[in-house]
C-alpha positions as CSV (number, residue, x, y, z in Angstrom):
1,M,0.0,0.0,0.0
2,K,2.8,2.5,0.9
3,W,4.4,2.1,-2.6
4,R,1.1,2.9,-4.2
5,I,0.7,6.1,-2.2
6,R,4.2,7.2,-3.0
7,R,3.7,6.5,-6.7
8,M,0.5,8.5,-6.7
9,I,2.2,11.4,-5.0
10,R,5.2,11.4,-7.4
11,T,2.7,11.3,-10.3
12,A,0.7,14.1,-8.9
13,A,3.7,16.2,-8.2
14,K,5.2,16.1,-11.8
15,S,4.6,18.9,-14.2
16,A,4.9,18.0,-17.9
17,Y,5.5,21.6,-19.0
18,A,7.4,24.4,-17.5
19,S,6.7,27.8,-19.0
20,P,9.6,30.2,-19.3
21,N,7.1,33.1,-19.1
22,R,6.6,35.3,-16.0
23,G,4.3,38.2,-15.3
24,L,1.4,39.0,-17.6
25,A,2.6,36.4,-20.2
26,L,2.3,33.6,-17.6
27,L,-1.0,34.9,-16.4
28,D,-2.2,34.9,-20.1
29,E,-1.2,31.2,-20.3
30,A,-3.2,30.4,-17.1
31,I,-6.2,32.2,-18.5
32,G,-5.8,30.3,-21.7
33,Q,-5.8,27.0,-19.9
34,I,-9.0,28.0,-18.1
35,E,-10.7,29.3,-21.2
36,S,-9.7,26.1,-23.2
37,G,-12.0,24.1,-21.0
38,K,-9.3,22.7,-18.7
39,D,-10.4,21.8,-15.2
40,W,-10.9,25.0,-13.3
41,N,-12.2,25.6,-9.8
42,Q,-11.5,29.2,-8.7
43,G,-12.6,28.3,-5.2
44,Q,-9.8,25.8,-4.7
45,W,-6.1,26.2,-5.0
46,R,-6.0,22.7,-6.3
47,C,-8.4,19.9,-5.9
48,Q,-9.6,16.8,-7.8
49,T,-11.7,18.9,-10.1
50,G,-9.3,21.7,-11.0
51,M,-7.3,24.6,-9.9
52,C,-7.7,28.3,-9.5
53,V,-5.7,30.9,-11.3
54,A,-2.9,30.7,-8.7
55,G,-2.8,26.9,-9.1
56,W,-2.6,27.2,-12.9
57,V,0.2,29.8,-12.7
58,A,2.2,27.6,-10.3
59,Q,1.6,24.5,-12.4
60,L,2.4,26.1,-15.7
61,A,5.7,27.4,-14.3
62,G,6.8,23.9,-13.5
63,G,5.9,23.9,-9.8
64,K,6.0,20.5,-8.1
65,W,3.0,19.8,-5.9
66,A,3.9,18.5,-2.5
67,T,0.9,16.1,-2.1
68,R,-2.0,14.6,-4.0
69,A,-4.8,16.8,-5.1
70,D,-7.2,15.3,-2.5
71,D,-4.7,15.7,0.5
72,W,-5.2,18.3,3.2
73,Y,-2.2,20.2,1.9
74,S,-3.2,20.2,-1.7
75,Y,-2.4,23.9,-2.0
76,A,1.3,23.3,-1.2
77,L,4.2,23.1,-3.7
78,I,7.7,22.0,-2.9
79,A,9.5,25.2,-1.9
80,E,12.1,26.6,-4.3
81,P,15.1,28.7,-3.2
82,E,13.4,31.8,-4.7
83,D,10.4,31.3,-2.4
84,Q,10.7,33.6,0.6
85,E,7.2,34.4,1.8
86,G,4.7,31.8,2.9
87,V,7.2,28.9,3.3
88,I,6.3,26.4,6.0
89,T,7.4,22.9,6.9
90,L,4.8,20.2,6.8
91,E,4.5,18.2,10.0
92,P,6.0,14.7,9.5
93,D,3.5,11.9,10.0
94,G,5.5,9.0,8.5
95,I,3.1,8.3,5.7
96,L,3.5,10.9,3.0
97,P,7.1,11.5,1.8
98,S,6.4,15.3,1.4
99,Y,5.8,15.7,5.1
100,G,8.8,17.2,6.9
101,R,9.7,19.2,3.7
102,K,9.6,22.9,3.1
103,V,6.6,23.9,1.1
104,V,4.9,27.1,-0.1
105,G,1.3,27.8,-0.9
106,A,0.1,28.3,-4.5
107,M,-0.9,31.9,-3.7
108,Y,2.6,32.8,-2.6
109,R,4.3,31.0,-5.5
110,A,2.0,32.6,-8.1
111,T,2.4,36.1,-6.5
112,R,6.2,35.7,-6.9
113,L,5.9,34.4,-10.5
114,L,3.5,37.1,-11.6
115,G,5.6,39.9,-10.0
116,P,7.1,42.4,-9.7
117,D,4.8,44.3,-12.0
118,L,1.7,42.8,-10.4
119,T,1.2,44.0,-6.9
120,E,0.0,41.9,-3.9
121,D,-3.4,43.7,-4.3
122,D,-3.5,42.7,-8.0
123,C,-2.9,39.1,-7.0
124,G,-5.4,39.2,-4.2
125,R,-8.1,40.3,-6.7
126,L,-7.0,37.7,-9.2
127,F,-7.1,34.9,-6.7
128,A,-10.5,35.7,-5.1
129,G,-12.5,32.5,-4.9
130,D,-15.7,34.1,-6.3
131,N,-14.2,35.3,-9.6
132,G,-15.6,34.1,-12.9
133,V,-13.5,33.9,-16.1
134,D,-14.8,37.3,-17.2
135,D,-13.8,38.8,-13.8
136,I,-10.3,37.4,-14.2
137,R,-9.9,38.7,-17.7
138,A,-11.2,42.2,-16.7
139,I,-8.6,42.3,-13.8
140,R,-5.9,41.2,-16.2
141,D,-6.8,43.9,-18.7
142,G,-6.9,46.5,-16.0
143,I,-3.4,45.5,-14.9
144,A,-2.2,45.6,-18.5
145,E,-3.7,49.1,-19.0
146,R,-2.0,50.3,-15.8
147,L,1.3,49.0,-17.1
148,G,0.8,50.4,-20.6
149,V,1.0,47.0,-22.3
150,A,-1.5,45.1,-24.5
């Protein structure tokens, strides 16, 4: 049974694609994933039915998830050296290999990846759980206008 759990975690943690984009270009990729009909659930960082904008940003940038999508810590990615804010250590329980490791929440990772042009306020509005796709697109367009880019 333990080997099966470990295999499921390794499979869930892998990203097949790592975008070189950051900032608005990476946000556009995440919006593209959502608009293409990929699983999307703005109310969850990452769950069995999809991911929010922050989850998609982290996933597309090659982030490695610390646990399965149905785990209590499904929002957590394995921390990278560049992650400064929001890094915690999961309490070890002897079952999941990611416990005891440093992890960072999807919101913190996505905020770092979308910055520095996007403020924490911008990210807070983007990651709000009640946003629809049109809301996210409007927030993105407002940020682009503020920055003077298309």
